[in-house]
KOLTIKE-344976 format. One record per residue (C-alpha): residue in one letter; x, y, z. Coordinates in Angstrom, 2 decimals. Each point is the difference from the previous one (the first is absolute). Layout:
% residues N
ATOM type       x       y       z
ATOM    A       X       Y       Z
...
% end
This chain:
% residues 221
ATOM type       x       y       z
ATOM    X    0.00    0.00    0.00
ATOM    X    1.30    3.41   -0.90
ATOM    X    0.89    2.55    2.62
ATOM    X   -2.66    2.43   -1.22
ATOM    X   -2.75   -2.65    0.16
ATOM    X    1.16   -1.11    3.48
ATOM    X   -0.25    3.57    1.30
ATOM    X   -3.47    0.41   -1.57
ATOM    X   -1.22   -3.19    1.65
ATOM    X    1.25    1.15    3.43
ATOM    X   -1.80    3.31   -0.41
ATOM    X   -3.16   -1.86   -1.04
ATOM    X    0.29   -2.24    3.08
ATOM    X    0.08    3.04    2.26
ATOM    X   -3.18    1.42   -1.59
ATOM    X   -1.74   -3.37    0.08
ATOM    X    0.68   -0.32    3.76
ATOM    X   -1.33    3.49    0.60
ATOM    X   -3.27   -0.49   -1.85
ATOM    X   -0.61   -3.58    1.12
ATOM    X    0.46    0.22    3.78
ATOM    X   -3.49   -1.33    0.72
ATOM    X    0.30   -2.86   -2.54
ATOM    X    1.60   -3.39    0.28
ATOM    X    3.69    0.68   -0.70
ATOM    X    0.62   -3.52   -1.33
ATOM    X   -2.89    0.26   -2.45
ATOM    X    1.19    3.44   -1.13
ATOM    X    3.55   -1.29   -0.49
ATOM    X   -1.26   -2.92   -2.11
ATOM    X   -2.11    2.33   -2.16
ATOM    X    2.91    2.38   -0.49
ATOM    X    2.35   -2.84   -0.93
ATOM    X   -2.62   -1.48   -2.33
ATOM    X   -0.51    3.38   -1.66
ATOM    X    3.74    0.52   -0.34
ATOM    X    0.51   -3.48   -1.45
ATOM    X   -2.77    0.57   -2.53
ATOM    X    1.43    3.40   -0.84
ATOM    X    3.46   -1.49   -0.50
ATOM    X   -1.41   -2.73   -2.24
ATOM    X   -1.82    2.61   -2.13
ATOM    X    3.20    2.03   -0.28
ATOM    X    2.02   -3.11   -0.89
ATOM    X   -2.57   -0.94   -2.65
ATOM    X    0.08    3.50   -1.49
ATOM    X    3.81   -0.09    0.02
ATOM    X   -0.03   -3.37   -1.77
ATOM    X   -2.49    1.31   -2.56
ATOM    X    2.15    3.08   -0.58
ATOM    X    3.08   -2.21   -0.47
ATOM    X   -1.91   -2.11   -2.53
ATOM    X   -1.17    3.15   -1.82
ATOM    X    3.57    1.35   -0.18
ATOM    X    1.29   -3.38   -1.24
ATOM    X   -2.80   -0.18   -2.59
ATOM    X    0.79    3.53   -1.14
ATOM    X    3.71   -0.81   -0.26
ATOM    X   -0.81   -3.14   -1.97
ATOM    X   -2.27    1.95   -2.35
ATOM    X    2.65    2.69   -0.50
ATOM    X    2.64   -2.67   -0.62
ATOM    X   -2.24   -1.74   -2.55
ATOM    X   -0.76    3.34   -1.67
ATOM    X    3.71    0.81   -0.12
ATOM    X    0.74   -3.40   -1.55
ATOM    X   -2.79    0.51   -2.53
ATOM    X    1.27    3.48   -0.90
ATOM    X    3.51   -1.40   -0.41
ATOM    X   -1.34   -2.77   -2.23
ATOM    X   -1.87    2.55   -2.14
ATOM    X    3.12    2.18   -0.17
ATOM    X    2.18   -2.92   -1.08
ATOM    X   -2.55   -1.12   -2.60
ATOM    X   -0.26    3.55   -1.35
ATOM    X    3.80    0.30   -0.06
ATOM    X    0.34   -3.35   -1.79
ATOM    X   -2.64    0.99   -2.55
ATOM    X    1.68    3.34   -0.65
ATOM    X    3.40   -1.68   -0.31
ATOM    X   -1.44   -2.41   -2.56
ATOM    X   -1.45    2.93   -1.96
ATOM    X    3.35    1.80    0.03
ATOM    X    1.87   -3.16   -1.06
ATOM    X   -2.50   -0.53   -2.81
ATOM    X    0.78    3.50   -1.34
ATOM    X    3.74   -0.43    0.61
ATOM    X    0.04   -3.11   -2.19
ATOM    X   -1.00    2.18   -2.94
ATOM    X    2.33    2.96    0.52
ATOM    X    3.06   -1.72    1.49
ATOM    X    1.91   -3.04   -1.25
ATOM    X   -0.71   -1.92    3.20
ATOM    X    0.78   -3.35   -1.64
ATOM    X    3.62    0.88   -0.83
ATOM    X    0.75    3.04    2.18
ATOM    X   -2.36   -0.45    2.92
ATOM    X   -1.31    3.23    1.48
ATOM    X    1.38    2.55    2.44
ATOM    X   -1.68    1.50    3.06
ATOM    X    0.25    3.33   -1.79
ATOM    X   -2.12   -1.34   -2.89
ATOM    X   -2.48   -1.66    2.34
ATOM    X   -0.52    3.17    2.07
ATOM    X   -0.38    2.22   -3.09
ATOM    X   -2.63   -2.29   -1.53
ATOM    X   -1.83   -0.24    3.34
ATOM    X    0.04    3.81    0.29
ATOM    X   -1.04    0.68   -3.63
ATOM    X   -1.97   -3.06   -1.11
ATOM    X   -2.33    1.94   -2.30
ATOM    X    2.90    1.52   -1.95
ATOM    X    1.57   -3.39   -0.70
ATOM    X   -3.35   -1.57   -0.92
ATOM    X   -0.57    2.87   -2.46
ATOM    X    3.54   -0.48   -1.30
ATOM    X   -0.76   -3.64   -0.82
ATOM    X   -3.47    0.66   -1.43
ATOM    X    0.59    3.24   -1.91
ATOM    X    3.69    0.30   -0.84
ATOM    X    1.61   -3.41   -0.55
ATOM    X   -0.16   -1.32   -3.54
ATOM    X   -0.97   -3.61   -0.83
ATOM    X    2.66   -2.42    1.33
ATOM    X    1.73    2.86    1.84
ATOM    X    0.97   -0.79    3.57
ATOM    X    1.50    2.19    2.67
ATOM    X    3.40   -0.98    1.43
ATOM    X    0.68    2.62    2.70
ATOM    X   -0.60    3.70    0.73
ATOM    X    1.20    3.00    1.95
ATOM    X   -1.71    3.06    1.46
ATOM    X    1.92    3.12   -1.04
ATOM    X   -0.08    3.46   -1.56
ATOM    X    0.68    0.45   -3.71
ATOM    X    1.92    3.20   -0.84
ATOM    X   -1.75    0.65   -3.29
ATOM    X    1.84    3.31   -0.32
ATOM    X    1.78    2.51    2.21
ATOM    X   -3.37    1.58    0.75
ATOM    X   -2.23   -3.05    0.07
ATOM    X    0.17   -2.93    2.42
ATOM    X   -2.62   -2.76    0.04
ATOM    X   -0.64   -2.47    2.83
ATOM    X   -1.00   -3.53   -0.91
ATOM    X    1.22   -3.53   -0.58
ATOM    X    2.77   -1.33   -2.22
ATOM    X   -1.30   -3.40   -1.14
ATOM    X    2.16   -2.65   -1.65
ATOM    X   -1.86   -2.53   -2.18
ATOM    X    1.07   -2.81   -2.33
ATOM    X   -0.65    2.34   -2.96
ATOM    X    1.04    3.51    1.06
ATOM    X    0.57    2.50    2.82
ATOM    X   -2.87    2.26    1.02
ATOM    X   -0.29    3.07    2.14
ATOM    X   -3.54    0.76    1.21
ATOM    X   -1.65    2.36    2.45
ATOM    X   -2.34   -1.62    2.53
ATOM    X   -3.08    1.41   -1.77
ATOM    X    1.32   -1.34   -3.36
ATOM    X   -0.47    3.44   -1.55
ATOM    X    3.66    0.13   -0.99
ATOM    X    1.98   -2.88   -1.49
ATOM    X    3.46   -0.31   -1.58
ATOM    X    1.12   -3.07   -1.97
ATOM    X    3.62   -1.05   -0.48
ATOM    X    1.20   -2.79   -2.32
ATOM    X    2.79   -2.33    1.07
ATOM    X    1.58    0.33   -3.47
ATOM    X    0.67    3.70    0.65
ATOM    X    1.37   -0.36    3.54
ATOM    X    3.80    0.21   -0.09
ATOM    X    0.93    0.07    3.67
ATOM    X   -1.39    0.16    3.52
ATOM    X    1.68    1.46    3.08
ATOM    X   -0.97    1.27    3.44
ATOM    X    1.25    2.89    2.06
ATOM    X   -0.22    1.49    3.48
ATOM    X   -2.44    2.89    0.25
ATOM    X    0.30    1.59    3.45
ATOM    X    0.36   -1.76    3.35
ATOM    X   -2.76   -2.57   -0.38
ATOM    X   -1.14    0.17   -3.59
ATOM    X    1.33   -1.87   -3.01
ATOM    X   -0.52    0.56   -3.71
ATOM    X   -0.02   -2.04   -3.19
ATOM    X    1.39    1.01   -3.37
ATOM    X   -1.10   -1.72   -3.20
ATOM    X    1.92    0.85   -3.15
ATOM    X   -2.79   -0.13   -2.56
ATOM    X    1.60    0.60   -3.37
ATOM    X    1.35    3.55    0.19
ATOM    X   -2.24    0.86    2.96
ATOM    X    0.95   -0.49    3.62
ATOM    X   -3.11   -0.80    2.00
ATOM    X    0.14    0.78    3.70
ATOM    X   -2.15   -1.52    2.72
ATOM    X    0.55    1.06    3.61
ATOM    X   -1.63    0.22    3.44
ATOM    X    0.74   -3.72    0.43
ATOM    X    0.47   -1.17    3.60
ATOM    X    0.47   -3.77   -0.33
ATOM    X    3.47   -0.78   -1.34
ATOM    X   -0.62   -3.75   -0.33
ATOM    X   -3.12    0.57   -2.10
ATOM    X    1.87    2.55   -2.09
ATOM    X    2.71   -2.56   -0.79
ATOM    X   -2.62   -2.66   -0.73
ATOM    X   -1.72    2.26   -2.52
ATOM    X    3.21    1.39   -1.50
ATOM    X    1.66   -3.41   -0.40
ATOM    X   -3.07   -1.48   -1.67
ATOM    X   -0.35    2.89   -2.48
ATOM    X    3.70   -0.26   -0.84
ATOM    X   -0.24   -3.77   -0.45
ATOM    X   -3.08    0.15   -2.26
ATOM    X    1.36    2.90   -2.10
ATOM    X    3.26   -1.87   -0.68
ATOM    X   -1.95   -2.92   -1.45
ATOM    X   -1.91    2.07   -2.56
% end
C-alpha cells in the first residue's frame, strides 16, 4: 500500500470513530474494510482495463505502422519498376548497366524521358546514356537541357522539348572535358569546324561515361 493511501485510511479511521461512537465498532470496522476492499477491487479492475486499452492501442498503432511501411515499400517498388522500364529504353542497361545518376534523373523527370521515347526517338533508335547540362549555343545564349546519346546520333533537348539540336557521329571529330570552376565540369565536342560546349555539369563520372561513349561511337562511323 502506498504511503499516501495509508495516510488517507488513517484519517478516515479517525472520522469513522468520531461519527460511529454509538454504533458497534466491530461492525463498523467490517463495513469499512469491506468498502475499502470493494473500492480497491474496482480500482484494480479499472487499472487492468486501462492497461488493456493502452496495449490494444499500441498494437493497433504498431499494425498501422507496419501497414504504412508495407504500402510505402510497395509504392517504392512500383515506382522503381516504372523507372527501370523507362531506363531500359534510354540507357544501354544490357551492356553498360545504369548509374545512380541516371536512375535519379529519370525518377525526377519521368515525363520528359517518356516524351523523349514517344515523340523524339526514330524507329529502331535507342538511348544509350544522357547528361543534364547547359549548352552554350553562343556567347549570349545558354540553354539548359539534356545531352542524350543514342545508337544513331547525339541530341540536345530542353525539358519541354521546344528546342532540339541533332549531331551526327560522322561529323564528330573529338570529345574532351574541362574544369569549369570549383565544382563544375564542361564537355567539348569538336563537330566539324564547330566547337560545341556543354557546361554546368556536376557529376564527373557521368561526364566521362557520356564523353567516352560519344568518342567511341564517332570513331566507328
